[in-house]
C-alpha atoms as one frame of an Amber mdcrd trajectory, in Angstrom:
protein
   0.000   0.000   0.000   2.785   2.325   0.858   4.423   1.474  -2.426   1.362
   2.404  -4.449   1.120   5.801  -2.764   4.790   6.526  -3.555   4.314   5.632
  -7.232   1.285   7.947  -7.516   3.240  10.797  -5.940   6.076  10.367  -8.440
   3.629  10.439 -11.361   2.003  13.641 -10.088   5.421  15.298  -9.787   6.345
  14.333 -13.378   3.120  15.763 -14.803   3.690  19.023 -12.922   7.202  19.429
 -14.359   5.918  18.915 -17.918   3.190  21.545 -17.521   5.649  24.122 -16.005
   8.132  23.945 -18.987   5.493  24.057 -21.788   5.490  27.948 -22.311   9.256
  27.981 -22.896   9.122  25.162 -25.457   6.327  26.827 -27.570   6.519  30.666
 -27.297   3.399  32.557 -28.557   3.512  34.637 -31.740   4.897  38.151 -31.169
   2.232  40.807 -30.786   2.280  44.159 -32.631   4.047  46.781 -30.588   1.842
  49.182 -28.731   1.830  52.858 -29.730   3.972  53.635 -26.726   6.584  51.088
 -27.825   6.767  52.441 -31.415   7.346  56.035 -30.281  10.060  55.042 -27.871
  12.626  54.320 -30.586  12.929  55.719 -34.163  12.339  53.453 -37.159  15.426
  52.074 -38.902  15.157  54.548 -41.805  15.410  57.688 -39.650  17.989  58.840
 -37.136  17.423  60.960 -34.103  18.635  64.275 -35.758  15.850  64.180 -38.334
  17.959  63.492 -41.431  16.362  61.202 -43.945  17.423  58.424 -46.299  14.732
  59.284 -48.860  15.783  59.988 -52.509  16.134  63.715 -51.586  19.010  62.923
 -49.266  22.111  64.871 -50.216  20.043  67.406 -52.159  18.327  70.535 -51.000
  15.577  69.395 -48.675  12.041  69.895 -49.874  10.456  72.661 -47.806   6.813
  72.845 -47.030   4.991  75.747 -48.733   5.258  79.078 -46.926   1.958  80.772
 -46.225   2.171  84.506 -46.964  -0.609  86.638 -45.496  -2.522  88.548 -48.202
  -1.367  92.099 -48.902  -4.185  94.609 -48.339  -5.236  96.124 -51.673  -4.688
  99.840 -51.988  -6.375 101.623 -54.892  -3.871 103.086 -57.380  -5.180 106.570
 -56.697  -3.920 106.296 -53.127  -0.820 104.184 -53.785   0.714 105.862 -56.811
  -0.488 109.446 -56.781   1.448 111.738 -54.463  -0.687 114.633 -53.289   0.672
 117.899 -54.632   2.413 120.233 -52.272   0.402 123.152 -50.936   0.485 125.945
 -53.547   1.462 128.565 -50.972   2.176 128.749 -47.225  -0.942 128.508 -45.067
  -0.364 131.849 -43.256  -0.882 133.645 -46.603  -4.449 132.356 -46.933  -7.344
 134.819 -46.610  -5.032 137.790 -47.125  -4.263 140.428 -49.733  -0.644 141.074
 -48.846   0.762 144.594 -48.761   4.283 143.642 -47.622   6.471 140.547 -47.536
   6.094 139.456 -43.887   9.338 139.133 -41.945  11.482 139.675 -45.026  13.990
 142.112 -43.531  15.633 144.849 -45.592  14.376 143.800 -48.995  12.109 145.350
 -51.623  10.057 143.615 -54.325   9.650 145.543 -57.575   6.449 144.492 -59.348
   5.142 145.498 -62.769   1.546 145.238 -63.979   0.907 144.599 -67.663  -2.581
 145.180 -69.009  -2.357 147.905 -71.644   0.637 147.895 -73.972   4.293 146.897
 -73.776   5.805 150.344 -74.411   7.929 150.405 -71.258   9.055 146.767 -71.297
  12.371 147.152 -73.182  13.556 149.925 -70.868  12.418 148.035 -67.750  14.145
 144.810 -68.754  17.299 146.725 -69.649  17.433 148.488 -66.265  16.783 145.288
 -64.282  19.484 143.480 -66.230  22.037 146.276 -65.829  21.404 146.456 -62.070
  21.152 142.710 -61.483  17.627 142.878 -60.032  14.821 140.314 -60.333  11.280
 141.609 -60.733   7.762 140.174 -60.666   5.431 140.801 -63.627   1.655 140.561
 -63.178   0.241 139.846 -66.631  -3.340 139.896 -67.840  -4.303 137.135 -70.207
  -5.134 139.690 -72.883  -1.661 141.234 -72.594   0.053 137.826 -72.719  -2.035
 136.832 -75.710  -1.123 140.018 -77.552   2.538 139.993 -76.457   3.724 136.378
 -76.346   7.238 137.517 -77.239   7.147 139.867 -74.249   6.269 136.958 -71.953
   9.174 135.026 -73.419  11.572 137.911 -72.834  10.475 138.294 -69.209  10.892
 134.593 -68.505  14.187 134.331 -70.399  15.597 137.174 -68.306  14.887 135.196
 -65.132  11.980 137.233 -63.806   8.810 135.967 -62.148   5.465 136.084 -63.945
   2.126 136.213 -62.110  -1.606 136.324 -62.811  -3.545 139.610 -63.166  -6.836
 138.126 -64.543  -7.869 137.671 -68.153  -9.538 140.978 -68.985  -8.878 143.154
 -65.881 -12.428 143.462 -64.486 -13.400 144.454 -60.945 -13.721 141.156 -59.094
 -16.304 141.975 -56.423 -18.981 142.199 -59.080 -18.157 138.781 -60.557 -19.847
 135.496 -59.760 -17.750 132.621 -58.513 -17.845 130.965 -61.938 -16.752 134.198
 -63.605 -13.828 134.440 -61.194 -12.775 130.936 -62.229 -12.983 131.933 -65.897
 -10.899 135.065 -65.356  -8.175 133.333 -63.335  -7.962 130.082 -65.304  -8.223
 131.884 -68.639  -5.221 134.086 -67.884  -3.326 131.148 -66.447  -3.732 129.110
 -69.611  -2.671 131.945 -71.929   0.425 132.712 -69.845   1.361 129.031 -69.739
   0.985 128.818 -73.502   3.307 131.811 -73.868   5.982 130.078 -71.780   5.427
 131.376 -68.239   3.869 129.885 -65.101   1.906 132.430 -63.059   0.914 130.255
 -60.095   0.495 130.904 -57.243   0.715 134.732 -57.370  -2.308 136.899 -58.232
  -3.089 140.590 -58.091  -6.680 141.843 -58.139  -7.412 144.363 -60.919  -7.773
 147.841 -59.403  -6.989 146.211 -56.047 -10.727 145.472 -55.781 -11.395 142.528
 -53.476 -13.381 141.291 -50.476 -13.423 138.205 -48.264 -15.433 136.194 -50.818
 -13.170 136.941 -53.769 -10.036 136.221 -51.753 -11.422 132.840 -50.672 -12.363
 132.048 -54.259  -8.857 132.930 -55.358  -7.267 130.782 -52.655  -9.443 127.863
 -53.734  -7.896 128.158 -57.213  -4.408 127.805 -55.731  -3.442 131.481 -55.694
  -2.358 133.903 -53.003  -3.427 137.542 -53.364  -0.638 140.137 -53.478  -1.448
 143.849 -53.282   1.261 146.506 -52.840   2.810 148.808 -50.283   3.088 151.805
 -52.585   1.663 152.674 -56.009   4.051 154.963 -57.865   1.174 156.552 -59.833
   3.542 156.626 -62.782   0.663 155.413 -64.920  -0.852 158.909 -64.674   1.899
 160.240 -66.934   2.968 163.829 -67.367  -0.567 164.739 -68.339  -1.578 163.797
 -64.803   1.100 165.986 -63.243   3.750 163.329 -62.768   7.397 162.870 -63.704
  10.175 160.360 -63.033  11.395 162.200 -59.937   7.966 162.145 -58.316   7.748
 158.419 -59.008  11.082 157.766 -57.296  10.225 160.006 -54.336   6.948 158.169
 -53.703   8.780 154.848 -53.561  11.388 156.175 -51.151   8.727 157.731 -48.926
   7.161 154.289 -48.474  10.438 152.420 -48.028  10.171 149.732 -45.355  11.229
 146.114 -44.841   9.374 143.880 -47.284   8.031 146.787 -49.349   6.094 145.801
 -52.486   6.308 148.465 -55.189   3.601 148.707 -57.863   4.777 149.962 -61.257
   3.340 149.606 -64.774   4.738 148.445 -68.096   2.385 150.328 -70.415   2.448
 153.941 -71.469  -0.085 156.573 -70.506  -2.851 156.503 -73.169  -2.973 160.291
 -73.423   0.661 161.385 -73.516   2.480 158.117 -74.253   4.927 158.514 -71.344
   6.423 155.573 -69.416   7.361 157.246 -66.146   7.890 154.009 -64.177  10.367
 152.725 -66.744  12.114 156.113 -66.809  12.448 156.255 -63.010  13.564 152.651
 -62.492  17.388 153.078 -62.648  17.470 155.808 -59.996  14.895 153.947 -57.880
  17.169 150.907 -57.698  20.212 152.998 -56.840  18.449 154.995 -54.110  16.973
 151.892 -52.461  20.360 150.188 -52.410  21.911 153.298 -50.915  19.576 152.785
 -47.928  20.974 149.303 -47.320  18.192 147.338 -48.998  18.409 144.525 -51.541
  15.841 143.204 -54.004  13.782 140.012 -54.253  11.028 138.666 -56.453   7.728
 137.732 -54.823   8.922 134.143 -54.672  10.238 135.300 -51.307   6.644 134.962
 -50.072   6.630 131.275 -50.885   9.802 130.495 -48.954   8.244 131.239 -45.584
């Protein structure tokens, strides 16, 4: 009986040993690696520094497309067109200037042309001989009838300016008529070779707040005068060259604007302003003054 029990115990032990070694003898198929396992080590075709063994290796790497934010569209009128500079300094707006503000010891000689050109050769000769620049206010009618005169003024280095088309009183004009007078003269002077902008003188000096604003809106500044020589009255009006010069000297002041005329007196044919001009220049210089054109207004 004891022997039978021992044999049964040995058999049980043998069966247990066989069952314990079975997993090692027949290992199960390998399972697919989990996501965590695959991210833990790089695949064989790629190293840790990111280089690749694809056909592009050794060439310039292929870059992903760059996204460029859209450029805001600006209309050509805003992008390409530069606004023009202001035609004249803002402090000159709403004024009819009688002097050159803050100019110091300078005088501007100005010449109105609306009748004929009788005094022009003598005036240009005197200005050239004395080395002085003048400013010539031309009507459109005068420029149209004397295109060679406009050319001579410009060629000599003087400044031309606008004195209206037909020399009417401006306070009696409508706004549209003012435009016609100013633009008409401007176009004729431009055609003759001069550029009158932005200087304008009212015919007869007749103006008011409305006409000055209308003029400013057309890109012009109004320029009056400090002293009128009255040379246009001629000898038949009791004048002579000496009286003309004395009137200018009596009004001498820093920034003085002198009004003279190109044309001859219609009654006696005299050109007193042209006759007086050489001594006027000499006497003004003797007082320590120099001369400027009315472009000095625009440099402020």
